[in-house]
C-alpha positions as CSV (number, residue, x, y, z in Angstrom):
1,M,76.7,16.9,68.4
2,S,79.4,16.0,65.9
3,R,83.1,16.9,66.3
4,A,82.8,19.6,63.6
5,E,79.8,21.1,65.4
6,R,81.7,21.1,68.7
7,R,84.7,22.9,67.1
8,L,82.4,25.4,65.5
9,Y,80.7,26.1,68.8
10,A,84.0,26.4,70.6
11,A,85.3,28.8,67.9
12,G,82.1,30.9,68.3
13,V,82.6,31.1,72.1
14,A,86.2,32.1,71.7
15,L,85.3,34.9,69.3
16,V,82.7,36.2,71.6
17,A,85.2,36.2,74.5
18,L,87.9,37.8,72.4
19,A,85.5,40.6,71.3
20,A,84.5,41.2,74.9
21,C,88.1,41.4,76.1
22,G,88.9,43.8,73.2
23,R,86.0,46.1,74.2
24,V,87.2,46.1,77.8
25,L,90.7,47.0,76.7
26,A,89.5,49.7,74.4
27,E,87.2,51.3,77.0
28,S,90.0,51.2,79.6
29,R,92.4,52.9,77.3
30,A,89.8,55.6,76.4
31,E,89.1,56.3,80.1
32,L,92.9,56.5,80.8
33,V,93.4,59.0,78.0
34,E,90.5,61.1,79.2
35,G,91.7,61.0,82.8
36,R,95.2,62.1,82.0
37,A,93.9,64.9,79.8
38,A,91.6,66.1,82.6
39,L,94.4,66.1,85.1
40,A,96.7,68.0,82.7
41,A,93.8,70.6,82.1
42,G,93.6,71.2,85.9
43,Q,90.4,69.2,86.4
44,P,91.4,66.7,89.1
45,D,88.0,65.6,90.1
46,V,87.1,64.7,86.5
47,G,90.6,63.1,85.9
48,I,90.4,60.9,89.0
49,R,86.9,59.8,88.0
50,H,88.0,58.7,84.6
51,L,91.2,57.0,85.9
52,R,89.1,55.1,88.4
53,R,87.0,53.8,85.6
54,A,90.1,52.8,83.7
55,A,91.3,50.8,86.7
56,H,87.9,49.2,87.2
57,L,88.0,47.8,83.6
58,Y,90.4,45.1,84.7
59,L,91.9,42.4,82.6
60,P,94.9,40.4,83.7
61,G,98.0,41.9,82.0
62,S,96.2,45.0,80.8
63,P,98.7,47.9,80.4
64,F,96.0,50.5,80.7
65,V,94.9,49.3,84.1
66,R,98.5,49.4,85.3
67,E,99.0,52.9,83.9
68,A,95.7,54.1,85.5
69,Y,97.0,53.0,88.9
70,A,100.3,54.8,88.3
71,S,98.5,58.0,87.3
72,L,96.2,57.9,90.3
73,E,99.1,57.4,92.6
74,S,101.0,60.2,91.0
75,A,98.0,62.5,91.3
76,A,97.6,61.5,95.0
77,R,101.2,62.2,95.8
78,N,101.3,65.5,93.9
79,A,98.2,66.6,95.7
80,E,99.8,65.8,99.1
81,V,102.9,67.9,98.1
82,R,100.7,70.8,97.1
83,G,98.8,70.6,100.4
84,Q,95.5,69.4,99.0
85,P,94.5,66.6,101.3
86,D,90.9,66.3,99.9
87,Q,92.2,65.7,96.4
88,A,94.8,63.3,97.6
89,L,92.2,61.3,99.5
90,A,90.0,61.1,96.5
91,A,92.9,59.6,94.4
92,W,94.0,57.2,97.1
93,R,90.3,56.1,97.6
94,A,89.9,55.6,93.9
95,I,92.9,53.2,94.0
96,R,91.5,51.4,97.0
97,A,88.0,51.1,95.4
98,S,89.4,49.7,92.1
99,C,91.6,47.1,93.9
100,L,88.7,45.9,95.9
101,A,86.2,45.9,93.0
102,T,88.4,43.8,90.8
103,R,89.5,41.2,93.4
104,W,88.7,37.5,92.7
105,L,90.9,34.6,94.0
106,L,93.5,37.3,94.6
107,V,93.7,41.1,94.9
108,P,95.2,42.6,91.7
109,Y,97.7,45.3,92.6
110,A,97.8,44.3,96.3
111,D,100.8,46.6,96.8
112,S,98.8,49.6,95.6
113,L,96.0,48.7,97.9
114,E,98.3,48.5,100.9
115,R,99.9,51.9,100.0
116,A,96.4,53.4,99.5
117,N,95.2,52.1,102.9
118,R,98.2,53.6,104.7
119,R,98.0,57.0,103.0
120,I,94.2,57.2,103.6
121,A,94.7,56.3,107.3
122,R,97.4,59.0,107.5
123,L,95.4,61.7,105.8
124,V,92.3,61.0,107.7
125,A,94.2,61.0,111.0
126,L,95.6,64.4,110.2
127,Q,92.1,65.9,109.9
128,P,90.5,67.5,113.0
129,P,89.5,64.5,115.1
130,A,86.1,63.6,116.3
131,T,85.2,64.4,119.9
132,V,85.7,60.7,120.9
133,D,89.3,60.7,119.4
134,R,90.3,64.1,120.5
135,D,92.6,62.9,123.3
136,L,94.3,60.2,121.2
137,P,97.7,60.9,119.8
138,L,98.1,61.1,116.0
139,A,99.9,57.7,115.6
140,Q,97.1,55.9,117.5
141,R,94.4,57.6,115.4
142,E,96.3,56.5,112.3
143,E,96.6,52.9,113.5
144,R,92.8,52.8,114.3
145,H,91.9,54.1,110.8
146,L,94.3,51.7,109.2
147,A,92.9,48.7,111.1
148,L,89.4,49.6,109.8
149,L,90.6,49.9,106.3
150,Q,92.3,46.6,106.4
151,Q,89.3,44.7,107.6
152,D,88.1,42.3,104.9
153,D,84.5,41.2,105.2
154,A,84.4,39.8,101.6
155,P,83.6,36.1,101.1
156,S,86.6,33.8,101.3
157,P,87.9,33.2,97.7
158,A,88.3,29.5,98.5
159,W,84.7,29.1,99.5
160,V,83.5,31.0,96.5
161,V,85.3,28.5,94.3
162,V,83.7,25.6,96.3
163,M,80.3,27.3,95.8
164,G,80.9,27.5,92.1
165,L,82.0,23.9,91.8
166,G,79.1,22.7,93.8
167,F,76.6,24.7,91.7
168,A,78.2,23.5,88.5
169,A,78.0,19.8,89.6
170,W,74.4,20.3,90.7
171,V,73.3,21.8,87.4
172,S,75.3,19.4,85.3
173,A,74.0,16.4,87.0
174,V,70.4,17.5,86.6
175,A,71.0,18.2,82.9
176,W,72.7,14.8,82.5
177,A,69.7,13.1,84.2
178,V,67.2,14.9,81.9
179,A,69.3,14.0,78.8
180,R,70.2,10.4,79.6
181,G,67.9,9.3,82.4
182,W,65.3,7.8,80.1
183,D,65.7,6.0,76.8
184,D,63.7,6.6,73.6
185,E,60.9,4.5,75.0
186,D,60.8,6.5,78.3
187,V,62.2,3.6,80.3
188,P,64.1,4.9,83.3
189,Q,67.9,4.3,83.2
190,W,68.3,3.7,86.9
191,R,72.1,3.6,86.9
192,V,72.3,7.1,85.2
193,L,69.6,8.4,87.6
194,R,71.3,7.1,90.7
195,V,74.6,8.6,89.7
196,A,73.0,11.9,88.8
197,G,71.1,11.9,92.0
198,A,74.2,11.3,94.1
199,V,76.1,14.1,92.2
200,T,73.2,16.4,92.5
201,A,73.0,15.8,96.3
202,A,76.8,16.3,96.6
203,G,76.7,19.5,94.5
204,M,73.8,20.9,96.6
205,A,75.6,20.1,99.8
206,L,78.8,21.8,98.7
207,F,76.9,24.8,97.4
208,F,75.0,25.4,100.6
209,L,78.0,24.6,102.8
210,A,80.1,27.2,100.9
211,L,77.2,29.7,101.0
212,A,77.1,29.4,104.8
213,R,80.9,29.6,105.2
214,A,81.8,32.2,102.6
């Protein structure tokens, strides 16, 4: 592949990525507008659903995602003031779900997730307790619910990265061996094949180790 062909290929990939990002931003903005309109029209369930979708359409730095979280939190706090715990819970849970659904190496809007966890724990603790919790004081029930919400059973981000690197090394080495492991006369290029084999083995080892630990 010539330099001009590589540049053309890179430009094509960049355009596709740019178009995909633009679509995500446009959809997030549309969901934000619909969510706010539904809340203003007195349709909290519909509004919260649209705002949750807007927050799910995450791109780093997106203003629409940030505004969606702000609108959800405002809806949750207003519902609490009006004495509507079910509606407040729905909004706080939408915040929590969006934070967890969009996490990668870090949790976007981690402060919002922490506030949502604490408010959910408080609102759930204020509900009539189950028989097993009936004798527990409110503060203890709240702490128990908060501990459950803060449990994180997701794969460790570091091991996910290692898994990706291992898989990339594995696939790249196999591809390199196929492309360069034999010359035009089908004579094995043992140096290339040995290096590719070693990288393949290392990549597979990293992949399966990370898979077991993640």
